[in-house]
N, C-alpha and C positions, 0 to 999 in steps of 0.2 A: 504494500500500500504506500510505501514511501517513494515510489517511482512515479507518482502522479495519478494513480488509480484511486478514484473516489467512490466507485460503485463496484459491486461484485454480484453476479447472478449465478446461482447454482443451477446445474442442469439436472433434470429437464427444466427448462424455463417455463414459469407460469406466466402466460400471456397477460393476465390482468396485472400482475406484479410488475412486469416489464413496462406495460403502458403507463402505469401509475408513476414509475420512476422517470420515464421519458417526459411525461407531462410536468413533473416536478422540476426537472432540469430546464425545460423550456420556460417555465414560470420564473425560475431563478434567473435565467438569462434576461428575461424581460424586465424584472425588477432591477437588475444590475444596470441595464441600459437606462432605465428611468432615473435611477440615482445618479448616474454619471451625467445625464442631461441636466438634472437639477443642480448639481455641483457646478457645472459649466455655466449655467444661467446665473447662479449666485456670484460666481467669480467675475463674470462679465459686468453685472450690475454693480458689484463692489468696486471694480476698477473704474467704471464710468463715474460713479459717485465720488471716488477719490480724486478724479481729474477735475471735477467741478468745484471741489472744496478749496 
């Protein structure tokens, strides 16, 4: 697990478990993008406000 593996599926793969894990990973990626966007917006607005002061 120290080589970058964050998930492990035992065989035989339970399709419901697999789909749940995929949905969770997609959701996590969407949240991360949303957070990155919010941080970028805050940084831009902060820099803009600092320039006006």
